[in-house]
C-alpha positions as protocol buffer text, in pm:
chain_id: "A"
residue {
  index: 1
  type: UNK
  ca { x: 3905 y: 675 z: 1698 }
}
residue {
  index: 2
  type: UNK
  ca { x: 3534 y: 742 z: 1639 }
}
residue {
  index: 3
  type: UNK
  ca { x: 3419 y: 909 z: 1319 }
}
residue {
  index: 4
  type: UNK
  ca { x: 3357 y: 1280 z: 1387 }
}
residue {
  index: 5
  type: UNK
  ca { x: 3221 y: 1395 z: 1052 }
}
residue {
  index: 6
  type: UNK
  ca { x: 3013 y: 1252 z: 773 }
}
residue {
  index: 7
  type: UNK
  ca { x: 3213 y: 1111 z: 485 }
}
residue {
  index: 8
  type: UNK
  ca { x: 3151 y: 1258 z: 141 }
}
residue {
  index: 9
  type: UNK
  ca { x: 2954 y: 951 z: 27 }
}
residue {
  index: 10
  type: UNK
  ca { x: 2741 y: 976 z: 343 }
}
residue {
  index: 11
  type: UNK
  ca { x: 2670 y: 1344 z: 276 }
}
residue {
  index: 12
  type: UNK
  ca { x: 2580 y: 1259 z: -85 }
}
residue {
  index: 13
  type: UNK
  ca { x: 2348 y: 978 z: 28 }
}
residue {
  index: 14
  type: UNK
  ca { x: 2161 y: 1216 z: 259 }
}
residue {
  index: 15
  type: UNK
  ca { x: 2121 y: 1472 z: -21 }
}
residue {
  index: 16
  type: UNK
  ca { x: 1993 y: 1196 z: -252 }
}
residue {
  index: 17
  type: UNK
  ca { x: 1741 y: 1086 z: 11 }
}
residue {
  index: 18
  type: UNK
  ca { x: 1622 y: 1444 z: 61 }
}
residue {
  index: 19
  type: UNK
  ca { x: 1578 y: 1482 z: -316 }
}
residue {
  index: 20
  type: UNK
  ca { x: 1383 y: 1154 z: -332 }
}
residue {
  index: 21
  type: UNK
  ca { x: 1154 y: 1265 z: -49 }
}
residue {
  index: 22
  type: UNK
  ca { x: 1097 y: 1600 z: -223 }
}
residue {
  index: 23
  type: UNK
  ca { x: 1005 y: 1408 z: -542 }
}
residue {
  index: 24
  type: UNK
  ca { x: 761 y: 1193 z: -346 }
}
residue {
  index: 25
  type: UNK
  ca { x: 591 y: 1503 z: -208 }
}
residue {
  index: 26
  type: UNK
  ca { x: 569 y: 1660 z: -554 }
}
residue {
  index: 27
  type: UNK
  ca { x: 421 y: 1335 z: -687 }
}
residue {
  index: 28
  type: UNK
  ca { x: 146 y: 1348 z: -423 }
}
residue {
  index: 29
  type: UNK
  ca { x: 271 y: 1061 z: -209 }
}
residue {
  index: 30
  type: UNK
  ca { x: 281 y: 1026 z: 169 }
}
residue {
  index: 31
  type: UNK
  ca { x: 536 y: 800 z: 338 }
}
residue {
  index: 32
  type: UNK
  ca { x: 525 y: 657 z: 688 }
}
residue {
  index: 33
  type: UNK
  ca { x: 752 y: 431 z: 888 }
}
residue {
  index: 34
  type: UNK
  ca { x: 590 y: 159 z: 1095 }
}
residue {
  index: 35
  type: UNK
  ca { x: 820 y: -69 z: 1289 }
}
residue {
  index: 36
  type: UNK
  ca { x: 1062 y: -203 z: 1027 }
}
residue {
  index: 37
  type: UNK
  ca { x: 846 y: -108 z: 725 }
}
residue {
  index: 38
  type: UNK
  ca { x: 830 y: 200 z: 507 }
}
residue {
  index: 39
  type: UNK
  ca { x: 496 y: 250 z: 334 }
}
residue {
  index: 40
  type: UNK
  ca { x: 396 y: 504 z: 70 }
}
residue {
  index: 41
  type: UNK
  ca { x: 45 y: 591 z: -40 }
}
residue {
  index: 42
  type: UNK
  ca { x: -124 y: 838 z: -272 }
}
residue {
  index: 43
  type: UNK
  ca { x: -233 y: 1150 z: -88 }
}
residue {
  index: 44
  type: UNK
  ca { x: -596 y: 1211 z: -182 }
}
residue {
  index: 45
  type: UNK
  ca { x: -906 y: 1348 z: -11 }
}
residue {
  index: 46
  type: UNK
  ca { x: -997 y: 1006 z: 127 }
}
residue {
  index: 47
  type: UNK
  ca { x: -653 y: 960 z: 286 }
}
residue {
  index: 48
  type: UNK
  ca { x: -659 y: 1314 z: 424 }
}
residue {
  index: 49
  type: UNK
  ca { x: -989 y: 1238 z: 602 }
}
residue {
  index: 50
  type: UNK
  ca { x: -856 y: 906 z: 732 }
}
residue {
  index: 51
  type: UNK
  ca { x: -539 y: 1074 z: 863 }
}
residue {
  index: 52
  type: UNK
  ca { x: -744 y: 1340 z: 1043 }
}
residue {
  index: 53
  type: UNK
  ca { x: -968 y: 1078 z: 1202 }
}
residue {
  index: 54
  type: UNK
  ca { x: -680 y: 859 z: 1319 }
}
residue {
  index: 55
  type: UNK
  ca { x: -318 y: 904 z: 1222 }
}
residue {
  index: 56
  type: UNK
  ca { x: -117 y: 883 z: 901 }
}
residue {
  index: 57
  type: UNK
  ca { x: 40 y: 556 z: 1015 }
}
residue {
  index: 58
  type: UNK
  ca { x: -292 y: 391 z: 1097 }
}
residue {
  index: 59
  type: UNK
  ca { x: -460 y: 514 z: 779 }
}
residue {
  index: 60
  type: UNK
  ca { x: -181 y: 398 z: 548 }
}
residue {
  index: 61
  type: UNK
  ca { x: -135 y: 69 z: 734 }
}
residue {
  index: 62
  type: UNK
  ca { x: -505 y: -6 z: 692 }
}
residue {
  index: 63
  type: UNK
  ca { x: -472 y: 63 z: 320 }
}
residue {
  index: 64
  type: UNK
  ca { x: -173 y: -170 z: 300 }
}
residue {
  index: 65
  type: UNK
  ca { x: -350 y: -444 z: 497 }
}
residue {
  index: 66
  type: UNK
  ca { x: -650 y: -419 z: 264 }
}
residue {
  index: 67
  type: UNK
  ca { x: -432 y: -446 z: -49 }
}
residue {
  index: 68
  type: UNK
  ca { x: -512 y: -94 z: -164 }
}
residue {
  index: 69
  type: UNK
  ca { x: -350 y: -43 z: -507 }
}
residue {
  index: 70
  type: UNK
  ca { x: -260 y: 314 z: -405 }
}
residue {
  index: 71
  type: UNK
  ca { x: -26 y: 193 z: -129 }
}
residue {
  index: 72
  type: UNK
  ca { x: 313 y: 24 z: -161 }
}
residue {
  index: 73
  type: UNK
  ca { x: 586 y: -90 z: 71 }
}
residue {
  index: 74
  type: UNK
  ca { x: 933 y: 47 z: 3 }
}
residue {
  index: 75
  type: UNK
  ca { x: 1246 y: -165 z: -6 }
}
residue {
  index: 76
  type: UNK
  ca { x: 1474 y: 7 z: 244 }
}
residue {
  index: 77
  type: UNK
  ca { x: 1767 y: -234 z: 198 }
}
residue {
  index: 78
  type: UNK
  ca { x: 1811 y: -261 z: 573 }
}
residue {
  index: 79
  type: UNK
  ca { x: 1895 y: 108 z: 610 }
}
residue {
  index: 80
  type: UNK
  ca { x: 1569 y: 191 z: 787 }
}
residue {
  index: 81
  type: UNK
  ca { x: 1534 y: 51 z: 1136 }
}
residue {
  index: 82
  type: UNK
  ca { x: 1241 y: 5 z: 1371 }
}
residue {
  index: 83
  type: UNK
  ca { x: 1071 y: 332 z: 1455 }
}
residue {
  index: 84
  type: UNK
  ca { x: 1041 y: 234 z: 1820 }
}
residue {
  index: 85
  type: UNK
  ca { x: 670 y: 320 z: 1815 }
}
residue {
  index: 86
  type: UNK
  ca { x: 432 y: 107 z: 2015 }
}
């Protein structure tokens, strides 16, 4: 029989993730998912301008590809899957 409701540990995991994302926002970080990668970068005026000119994904990916010290990839432990974006 298929599972109809979230288990308590699944509900707790979602709440923990929401809290972590809230903490990232408070810390001034932006996170994007690109294919199978999660990337986080510091939200500053330069990134804001880059995101307006292109997209958040493209701006943060360029930072990551250029070894920007303000951008990091996040270990998702296989929980995050491909975004399906082209």
